[in-house]
C-alpha positions, 0 to 999 in steps of 0.5 A, spaced: 767 559 539 764 565 542 760 561 546 767 558 550 769 565 551 763 567 554 763 561 559 770 562 561 769 569 562 763 568 567 767 562 570 773 567 571 769 573 573 765 568 579 772 566 582 774 574 582 768 575 585 769 570 591 776 572 592 774 579 592 768 577 598 773 573 602 778 579 602 773 584 604 770 580 609 778 579 612 779 586 612 772 587 616 774 582 621 780 585 622 777 592 623 773 589 628 766 590 624 761 585 627 754 584 627 750 589 632 747 583 636 754 581 638 755 584 645 762 582 647 768 579 643 768 573 647 761 571 645 760 567 638 753 564 637 749 563 630 743 567 632 737 566 629 731 571 630 725 569 633 718 571 632 718 577 636 725 579 633 729 578 639 735 573 638 733 566 640 739 565 645 736 570 649 729 566 649 733 559 651 738 562 656 744 559 652 748 565 652 755 562 651 760 567 655 767 566 657 769 567 664 773 573 665 781 572 666 783 573 673 791 575 674 795 569 676 797 568 683 804 566 684 808 563 689 816 562 691 814 555 695 817 549 691 813 543 691 816 536 690 810 531 687 812 524 685 809 522 679 808 514 677 812 515 671 818 518 675 824 513 675 824 509 682 832 507 682 837 513 680 844 514 681 847 507 682 854 507 683 859 501 684 866 502 687 872 501 687 872 497 680 876 493 679 876 490 686 881 485 690 879 478 693 880 481 700 877 488 699 869 490 699 864 492 694 861 499 696 854 501 692 851 507 693 844 508 690 838 513 690 830 511 691 825 516 690 819 512 694 819 506 699 820 500 696 823 493 696 830 493 694 834 486 692 842 486 691 845 480 688 852 478 685 851 474 679 857 471 674 858 472 667 852 466 665 847 470 670 847 465 675 846 468 682 852 467 686 850 471 693 845 476 695 848 482 698 842 485 701 834 484 700 829 489 704 824 494 704 828 501 704 825 508 705 826 513 700 833 517 699 840 515 698 843 509 701 850 506 701 852 498 702 859 496 704 859 488 702 866 485 704 868 480 699 873 476 704 875 471 698 868 469 696 869 471 689 874 468 685 878 472 680 874 474 674 868 478 671 861 479 675 855 483 675 851 486 681 844 487 680 840 492 684 832 491 683 827 496 686 820 495 685 819 493 677 826 497 675 833 494 675 840 496 674 846 492 672 853 494 673 859 490 672 865 489 676 872 486 676 875 482 681 883 481 681 
């Protein structure tokens, strides 16, 4: 019985000593106490003493120091750089909707880079009815007016705008 009490006391005492050492080291680092061979707070090395008593990093020339921080230079000039992951086709608007069979369809869209643009009108089943526009365009805002002139009968249609690998489909009703 006495033997178990002794082992549990030693076991508990060991944990107490380890926790006390951790707390002491934490306070020592917080107070800024560091070994004498550390020259600045930006250097962190594992130092082993050579034969002459000098640290080994002084002999090998592998002294690791972070460069000093320089104040940042700010500018008020805004630079617009297009990234490859930006959308190519933006802000597609189709009006008026619904449109009459004798009216015209107006389409407005924005392209962020030079690319080929194809605009087609499709029926509900996905069959191509007509191609409104197919050409290479520059970046920027574009407007297209396409007169219907009884080319489309009454019903629902889809206008598909393809720019590069992106496409947008808008629904339109013809009265």
